[in-house]
TIBAZA-936372 format. One record per residue (C-alpha): residue number from 1; x, y, z. Coordinates in Angstrom, 1 decimal. Layout:
N
PT:n:u:v:w
PT:NUM:X:Y:Z
...
This chain:
420
PT:n:u:v:w
PT:1:-55.9:-9.9:-11.2
PT:2:-56.7:-6.9:-13.2
PT:3:-54.4:-4.9:-11.2
PT:4:-51.6:-7.3:-11.5
PT:5:-51.7:-7.8:-15.2
PT:6:-51.9:-3.9:-15.8
PT:7:-48.4:-3.7:-14.5
PT:8:-45.5:-3.5:-16.8
PT:9:-43.4:-6.8:-16.3
PT:10:-40.9:-6.0:-18.7
PT:11:-38.2:-4.4:-16.3
PT:12:-36.6:-7.0:-14.3
PT:13:-37.3:-5.3:-11.1
PT:14:-40.9:-5.1:-11.9
PT:15:-41.1:-1.0:-11.3
PT:16:-43.1:1.4:-13.8
PT:17:-41.5:2.0:-17.2
PT:18:-39.4:5.0:-17.2
PT:19:-40.6:7.9:-19.2
PT:20:-37.8:10.3:-19.0
PT:21:-33.9:10.6:-18.7
PT:22:-33.8:10.8:-14.9
PT:23:-36.3:7.9:-15.0
PT:24:-34.2:5.8:-16.8
PT:25:-31.0:6.8:-14.6
PT:26:-33.3:5.7:-11.4
PT:27:-34.7:2.5:-12.6
PT:28:-31.1:1.3:-14.0
PT:29:-29.9:2.2:-10.1
PT:30:-33.2:0.1:-8.8
PT:31:-32.3:-2.9:-11.0
PT:32:-28.2:-2.8:-10.3
PT:33:-29.3:-3.1:-6.6
PT:34:-31.8:-5.9:-7.2
PT:35:-29.5:-8.3:-9.3
PT:36:-26.6:-7.8:-7.5
PT:37:-24.0:-6.6:-9.7
PT:38:-20.4:-6.0:-8.0
PT:39:-20.3:-2.5:-6.3
PT:40:-17.2:-1.3:-8.3
PT:41:-19.2:-2.2:-11.8
PT:42:-22.0:-0.2:-10.2
PT:43:-20.1:2.6:-9.3
PT:44:-18.1:2.7:-12.7
PT:45:-21.4:2.4:-14.7
PT:46:-23.2:5.4:-12.4
PT:47:-20.2:7.8:-13.1
PT:48:-20.7:7.0:-16.7
PT:49:-24.4:7.4:-16.7
PT:50:-24.1:10.6:-14.7
PT:51:-21.6:12.3:-17.4
PT:52:-24.1:11.1:-20.2
PT:53:-26.7:12.5:-18.4
PT:54:-25.2:15.9:-18.8
PT:55:-23.9:16.0:-15.0
PT:56:-20.0:16.9:-15.2
PT:57:-18.2:14.3:-12.7
PT:58:-14.7:14.9:-13.2
PT:59:-13.7:12.6:-9.9
PT:60:-16.1:10.2:-7.9
PT:61:-14.7:8.4:-4.8
PT:62:-16.8:6.0:-2.4
PT:63:-15.4:4.0:0.7
PT:64:-17.6:1.1:1.8
PT:65:-17.6:-0.3:5.3
PT:66:-17.1:-4.1:5.6
PT:67:-18.0:-6.6:8.0
PT:68:-15.1:-9.0:7.1
PT:69:-12.4:-10.9:9.1
PT:70:-9.5:-9.0:7.2
PT:71:-10.8:-6.3:5.3
PT:72:-12.5:-3.3:7.0
PT:73:-13.3:-1.3:4.0
PT:74:-13.2:-0.9:0.3
PT:75:-12.5:2.0:-1.6
PT:76:-12.9:3.2:-5.3
PT:77:-11.9:6.0:-7.2
PT:78:-13.3:7.1:-10.8
PT:79:-11.8:9.9:-13.1
PT:80:-13.5:10.7:-16.2
PT:81:-11.5:9.7:-19.1
PT:82:-9.7:7.3:-17.2
PT:83:-12.2:5.0:-15.5
PT:84:-11.7:3.1:-12.4
PT:85:-8.3:4.4:-11.0
PT:86:-8.3:3.2:-7.5
PT:87:-9.3:0.0:-6.2
PT:88:-8.1:-0.4:-2.7
PT:89:-8.9:-2.7:0.6
PT:90:-8.2:-1.4:4.1
PT:91:-7.2:-4.0:6.5
PT:92:-8.2:-4.0:10.2
PT:93:-4.5:-4.1:11.1
PT:94:-3.7:-1.0:9.0
PT:95:-2.9:2.1:10.9
PT:96:-4.7:5.5:9.5
PT:97:-2.2:8.1:8.4
PT:98:-2.0:11.6:8.9
PT:99:-4.1:12.3:5.5
PT:100:-7.0:10.6:6.9
PT:101:-7.0:12.8:10.1
PT:102:-6.6:15.6:7.9
PT:103:-9.2:14.8:5.5
PT:104:-13.1:16.2:5.2
PT:105:-14.1:12.7:5.8
PT:106:-12.7:12.2:9.3
PT:107:-13.9:15.9:10.1
PT:108:-17.6:14.8:9.1
PT:109:-17.7:11.4:11.0
PT:110:-16.4:12.8:14.2
PT:111:-18.7:15.5:14.1
PT:112:-21.9:13.5:12.7
PT:113:-21.9:15.7:9.4
PT:114:-23.7:13.6:6.7
PT:115:-23.4:16.6:3.9
PT:116:-20.5:18.6:3.2
PT:117:-20.2:21.0:0.0
PT:118:-17.1:23.3:-0.7
PT:119:-16.9:25.2:-3.8
PT:120:-13.5:25.4:-5.1
PT:121:-13.2:28.6:-6.5
PT:122:-9.6:30.4:-6.6
PT:123:-10.9:33.3:-4.0
PT:124:-12.0:30.6:-1.3
PT:125:-9.9:29.5:1.2
PT:126:-10.3:25.8:1.7
PT:127:-9.9:23.9:5.0
PT:128:-8.8:20.7:4.0
PT:129:-5.3:20.1:2.0
PT:130:-6.8:17.5:-0.2
PT:131:-9.4:20.0:-1.5
PT:132:-6.4:22.3:-2.5
PT:133:-4.9:19.4:-4.1
PT:134:-8.4:18.9:-6.1
PT:135:-8.2:22.4:-7.3
PT:136:-4.7:22.8:-8.3
PT:137:-5.7:19.7:-10.7
PT:138:-8.5:21.8:-12.2
PT:139:-11.4:20.7:-10.4
PT:140:-14.0:23.6:-9.3
PT:141:-16.5:22.0:-7.0
PT:142:-16.7:19.2:-4.2
PT:143:-19.0:17.7:-2.0
PT:144:-19.4:14.6:0.3
PT:145:-22.3:12.6:1.3
PT:146:-22.4:10.0:3.8
PT:147:-25.0:7.0:4.2
PT:148:-25.1:5.2:7.8
PT:149:-26.5:1.8:6.6
PT:150:-28.1:1.0:10.4
PT:151:-26.1:-2.3:10.5
PT:152:-25.3:-1.5:14.1
PT:153:-21.6:-1.9:14.6
PT:154:-18.9:0.9:14.9
PT:155:-15.7:0.2:12.6
PT:156:-13.2:1.5:14.5
PT:157:-10.3:1.7:12.0
PT:158:-12.8:4.4:10.1
PT:159:-14.6:6.0:13.1
PT:160:-17.7:5.1:11.5
PT:161:-20.8:3.1:12.1
PT:162:-21.0:0.7:8.9
PT:163:-22.0:2.8:5.7
PT:164:-21.0:4.4:2.6
PT:165:-18.8:7.5:2.0
PT:166:-19.2:9.0:-1.3
PT:167:-17.7:12.2:-2.6
PT:168:-18.1:13.9:-6.2
PT:169:-15.9:16.4:-7.8
PT:170:-16.4:18.8:-11.1
PT:171:-14.4:20.7:-13.4
PT:172:-17.1:22.6:-14.8
PT:173:-16.6:26.4:-14.5
PT:174:-18.6:27.9:-11.5
PT:175:-18.7:24.4:-10.3
PT:176:-22.0:22.2:-10.5
PT:177:-25.1:23.6:-11.7
PT:178:-28.7:23.7:-10.0
PT:179:-29.9:21.3:-12.6
PT:180:-26.9:18.9:-11.8
PT:181:-27.7:19.2:-8.0
PT:182:-31.2:18.5:-8.5
PT:183:-30.3:15.4:-10.4
PT:184:-27.5:14.2:-8.0
PT:185:-29.9:15.0:-4.8
PT:186:-32.2:12.0:-6.0
PT:187:-29.5:9.7:-7.9
PT:188:-27.0:9.3:-5.1
PT:189:-29.1:8.3:-2.5
PT:190:-30.7:5.8:-4.8
PT:191:-27.1:4.8:-5.4
PT:192:-26.7:4.4:-1.9
PT:193:-29.4:1.9:-1.5
PT:194:-28.4:-0.1:-4.2
PT:195:-24.8:-0.5:-2.9
PT:196:-26.4:-1.6:0.6
PT:197:-28.1:-4.0:-1.4
PT:198:-25.5:-5.5:-3.0
PT:199:-23.1:-5.2:-0.1
PT:200:-25.9:-6.7:2.4
PT:201:-25.9:-10.3:0.7
PT:202:-21.9:-10.1:-0.1
PT:203:-21.3:-9.4:3.8
PT:204:-23.7:-12.3:4.6
PT:205:-22.0:-14.8:2.4
PT:206:-18.7:-13.6:3.8
PT:207:-19.7:-14.2:7.2
PT:208:-21.0:-17.4:6.4
PT:209:-17.8:-18.6:4.6
PT:210:-16.1:-17.2:7.6
PT:211:-17.7:-19.0:10.1
PT:212:-19.3:-22.4:8.5
PT:213:-17.0:-22.6:5.2
PT:214:-17.6:-22.2:1.7
PT:215:-19.5:-25.0:0.7
PT:216:-21.8:-24.9:3.7
PT:217:-22.6:-21.2:3.0
PT:218:-23.8:-21.9:-0.3
PT:219:-26.2:-24.8:0.9
PT:220:-27.4:-22.3:3.4
PT:221:-27.8:-19.4:1.5
PT:222:-29.4:-21.6:-1.5
PT:223:-32.3:-22.1:1.0
PT:224:-31.2:-25.5:2.6
PT:225:-32.1:-24.1:6.3
PT:226:-35.1:-25.9:7.4
PT:227:-34.4:-28.2:10.6
PT:228:-33.7:-31.8:9.7
PT:229:-33.0:-30.8:6.4
PT:230:-29.6:-33.1:5.7
PT:231:-28.0:-35.0:3.0
PT:232:-26.1:-38.3:3.0
PT:233:-22.4:-37.9:1.5
PT:234:-19.6:-40.4:1.4
PT:235:-16.4:-38.3:2.6
PT:236:-12.7:-38.4:3.9
PT:237:-12.9:-37.1:7.5
PT:238:-9.8:-35.2:9.1
PT:239:-9.8:-34.9:12.9
PT:240:-6.7:-32.9:14.3
PT:241:-6.2:-32.0:17.8
PT:242:-3.7:-30.1:19.4
PT:243:-1.6:-31.6:22.4
PT:244:-1.0:-29.6:25.4
PT:245:-3.5:-26.7:24.9
PT:246:-5.6:-27.2:28.0
PT:247:-2.5:-27.2:30.4
PT:248:-1.0:-24.1:28.7
PT:249:-4.4:-22.5:29.2
PT:250:-3.8:-22.5:32.8
PT:251:-0.4:-20.8:32.7
PT:252:-0.3:-18.5:29.7
PT:253:-2.3:-14.8:29.7
PT:254:-5.3:-15.0:27.9
PT:255:-4.4:-12.7:24.8
PT:256:-1.2:-14.6:24.3
PT:257:-3.2:-18.2:24.3
PT:258:-5.5:-17.0:21.8
PT:259:-3.0:-15.4:19.5
PT:260:-0.8:-18.7:20.2
PT:261:-4.0:-20.7:19.2
PT:262:-4.8:-18.7:16.1
PT:263:-1.3:-19.3:14.8
PT:264:-1.6:-23.1:15.0
PT:265:-4.8:-23.3:13.4
PT:266:-4.0:-21.2:10.7
PT:267:-1.2:-23.8:10.1
PT:268:-3.6:-26.5:10.3
PT:269:-6.6:-24.9:8.3
PT:270:-4.7:-23.7:5.4
PT:271:-3.4:-26.6:3.7
PT:272:-7.2:-28.2:4.2
PT:273:-8.7:-25.1:2.5
PT:274:-6.1:-25.0:-0.4
PT:275:-6.7:-28.9:-1.4
PT:276:-10.5:-28.1:-1.5
PT:277:-11.4:-29.5:1.9
PT:278:-14.3:-28.4:4.2
PT:279:-13.7:-27.1:7.4
PT:280:-16.8:-27.8:9.5
PT:281:-15.5:-26.9:13.1
PT:282:-12.9:-25.6:14.8
PT:283:-13.5:-27.1:18.3
PT:284:-11.4:-25.4:20.7
PT:285:-7.9:-26.7:19.9
PT:286:-9.0:-29.0:16.9
PT:287:-10.4:-29.3:13.6
PT:288:-12.9:-31.4:11.9
PT:289:-12.9:-31.3:8.0
PT:290:-14.4:-33.2:5.4
PT:291:-13.3:-33.9:1.6
PT:292:-16.7:-35.0:-0.3
PT:293:-16.1:-38.4:-2.3
PT:294:-19.9:-38.7:-3.2
PT:295:-19.9:-38.8:-7.3
PT:296:-16.3:-39.4:-7.7
PT:297:-15.4:-42.2:-9.7
PT:298:-12.6:-44.7:-8.6
PT:299:-9.6:-42.8:-10.0
PT:300:-10.9:-39.4:-8.5
PT:301:-11.6:-41.1:-5.0
PT:302:-8.0:-42.4:-4.8
PT:303:-6.9:-38.8:-5.9
PT:304:-8.8:-37.1:-3.2
PT:305:-7.8:-39.6:-0.4
PT:306:-4.1:-39.0:-1.7
PT:307:-4.6:-35.2:-1.4
PT:308:-5.9:-35.6:2.3
PT:309:-3.2:-37.6:3.3
PT:310:-0.8:-35.0:1.7
PT:311:-2.7:-32.2:3.6
PT:312:-2.0:-33.9:6.9
PT:313:1.6:-34.0:6.0
PT:314:1.4:-30.4:5.1
PT:315:-0.2:-29.6:8.3
PT:316:2.1:-31.3:10.6
PT:317:5.1:-29.8:8.7
PT:318:3.6:-26.4:9.3
PT:319:3.2:-26.9:12.9
PT:320:6.6:-28.4:13.3
PT:321:7.9:-25.2:11.3
PT:322:6.0:-23.2:14.2
PT:323:7.0:-25.2:16.8
PT:324:11.0:-24.2:15.8
PT:325:10.4:-20.6:15.7
PT:326:8.6:-20.7:19.2
PT:327:11.3:-22.4:20.6
PT:328:13.7:-20.3:19.1
PT:329:11.8:-17.4:20.8
PT:330:11.6:-19.3:23.9
PT:331:7.9:-19.8:23.9
PT:332:5.7:-22.8:24.7
PT:333:4.8:-25.2:22.2
PT:334:2.0:-27.7:21.1
PT:335:2.1:-31.0:19.2
PT:336:-0.2:-32.1:16.7
PT:337:-2.1:-35.4:16.3
PT:338:-4.2:-36.3:13.3
PT:339:-6.9:-39.0:12.3
PT:340:-8.0:-39.9:9.0
PT:341:-11.3:-42.0:8.4
PT:342:-13.9:-42.3:5.8
PT:343:-17.2:-43.2:5.7
PT:344:-21.0:-42.3:4.8
PT:345:-22.0:-39.1:7.1
PT:346:-25.4:-37.0:7.3
PT:347:-24.5:-33.6:6.3
PT:348:-27.2:-30.9:7.0
PT:349:-29.2:-28.9:9.6
PT:350:-29.5:-30.1:13.2
PT:351:-30.1:-28.4:16.4
PT:352:-33.4:-26.5:18.1
PT:353:-36.5:-24.6:16.6
PT:354:-34.4:-21.5:17.0
PT:355:-30.7:-22.7:16.8
PT:356:-29.3:-24.7:14.2
PT:357:-26.0:-26.0:13.2
PT:358:-24.8:-27.0:9.9
PT:359:-22.5:-29.9:10.5
PT:360:-21.9:-33.7:9.9
PT:361:-23.0:-36.6:12.0
PT:362:-23.2:-40.4:12.2
PT:363:-21.0:-43.1:13.3
PT:364:-17.8:-42.2:11.1
PT:365:-17.8:-39.0:12.9
PT:366:-17.5:-40.4:16.0
PT:367:-15.2:-43.0:15.0
PT:368:-12.7:-40.6:14.0
PT:369:-12.4:-38.4:16.9
PT:370:-11.6:-41.8:18.9
PT:371:-9.3:-42.8:16.4
PT:372:-7.3:-39.6:17.0
PT:373:-7.5:-40.3:20.9
PT:374:-5.2:-43.4:20.3
PT:375:-2.3:-41.3:18.8
PT:376:-0.6:-41.0:22.0
PT:377:-1.2:-45.0:23.2
PT:378:0.2:-45.9:19.7
PT:379:3.0:-43.4:19.4
PT:380:2.0:-42.1:16.1
PT:381:1.1:-38.7:15.3
PT:382:-1.0:-39.6:12.4
PT:383:-3.6:-42.5:12.4
PT:384:-5.6:-43.9:9.5
PT:385:-8.5:-46.6:9.4
PT:386:-8.2:-49.4:7.3
PT:387:-11.4:-48.3:5.9
PT:388:-9.5:-45.3:4.6
PT:389:-6.6:-47.1:3.3
PT:390:-8.6:-49.7:1.4
PT:391:-10.5:-46.5:0.0
PT:392:-7.0:-45.2:-1.2
PT:393:-6.7:-48.6:-2.8
PT:394:-3.4:-48.2:-5.0
PT:395:-2.2:-45.1:-3.4
PT:396:1.7:-45.0:-1.9
PT:397:1.7:-44.1:1.5
PT:398:4.1:-44.2:4.1
PT:399:1.6:-45.6:6.4
PT:400:1.9:-49.1:8.0
PT:401:-0.7:-51.2:9.9
PT:402:-0.4:-51.1:13.7
PT:403:-2.8:-53.8:14.3
PT:404:-6.8:-54.2:15.0
PT:405:-7.7:-51.9:17.9
PT:406:-11.0:-51.2:20.1
PT:407:-12.7:-47.8:19.6
PT:408:-14.8:-46.8:22.7
PT:409:-18.4:-47.2:21.8
PT:410:-17.8:-49.5:18.9
PT:411:-18.4:-53.1:18.2
PT:412:-15.8:-54.4:16.6
PT:413:-12.1:-53.8:16.5
PT:414:-10.8:-51.8:13.6
PT:415:-7.5:-51.9:11.8
PT:416:-5.5:-48.4:12.2
PT:417:-2.3:-47.6:10.3
PT:418:0.3:-45.2:11.6
PT:419:3.3:-43.4:10.2
PT:420:6.8:-45.1:9.9
C-alpha cells in the first residue's frame, strides 16, 4: 500500500510528474492518447506545442488509415500561423491520382521504408515533385515517418497496412537542428501511440455502429456484454421484406445480385435511420427495426408511431422510384412488403458462451414477421396490427381494418389494418 500511495496521482493518466520541458510534452501526449481527444485536435495541439518547445515546424501532415465502410483514410495538414488547413476524407471509391504515385509516401509504402529524410537545400537534387514545391515555398527540410498499427489488414487504396503516415517540414535556415531531431525522435512515436489509442476506440465504435446500429453499439461499448443481460422495452416493430429475391438469386450473376440488394436495402434503411429508428437486423432481403416507446408520454408515443408509419411510406416510395429506374434500364425489380406492430420485447445479449447477438426477442417479434407473411394473402403491401393502431390513438392514417386473422403459432386471431 505504501508503494501505491507514493505515486503521484495528480496527473490523469497516473504517470510520474514531468520535471522538464520534454517531460511535459511527452506527458501531454500520454494524456491525449488515454483521454480520447479527437485526432485532429491532438495533431493541431501537437504541432503548436512543438513550436513552443523550439522545434520549428512549418508544415505537418498526417494520413490515418480507417476501418470504415465508406472512408479509407483521413488526412490533416497543419501550417504554422494558419492552423489546420486541410481536413480530407478519402473514400474507398476514390481512385488515386498521378500525384499519389509520384509521392514519397507511395515510394516508402511500396518499398517498406518507414523513415525518409530529404534536406531541401537549393543545391540538392530532389527526387519527388512535391518536395520541389515545398522548397519553392521556402521550406528547408522535410522528413516522413510511417507507423504500422498491426491491425492486420491491407488498405488497398493506399497500398498500406492500417497505420499512420506523418510528414514534417521546417523553414529554419539549414533545416532541422540536432536538438530538434532529438526531441522529434521521441515525441513523434509517442504521438503515433496516442493516435493509435484514439483511433482504436473510434474504429471499434464505427464498426459496431455499422454492424449492430448506433444505440446498440452504445450499449455494448458501455459494457453490456454479459450473456443473458437483457432489458425489456416497449417498441414499435418494423419488419420489411423484399418479394422475389429468392427467385432472382437463381438467375442473376452474384456480383449484380449483391449490388441490386444493396440498392434496395439502402432505400429501405435510410428513412428508418433518418427518423431515429434502430435497424437491428439485415436478414438477407429483409430488415427488422425498432422505434423505442419506453419512457415516452402519450403524445410522444403517438408521434413516434406516426413517424414509424411515415417511414414505411418513404420506404415504399423509395423502392417504387428504384423500380422505375431499373425498369427503364431493363433490369429486374422487386416489390416490398412491410408489417407494423407494437409490443414489449426483450432487448440484449443472447447466444452461446463465445458468440453473442445483441437483438430483440419475444412474442411481438414473432408476430410482426407473421403479419408480414399475410401481405400477399390480403393484397396489401403494408399491414399494421390492431395494437399498433390503438397505440397511435387519434393519429390520422390511411389504413383501414381488414378484419381478424389467425397468425401461425398465435392462439387468438388479431385485427389487421391495410392500405386503402
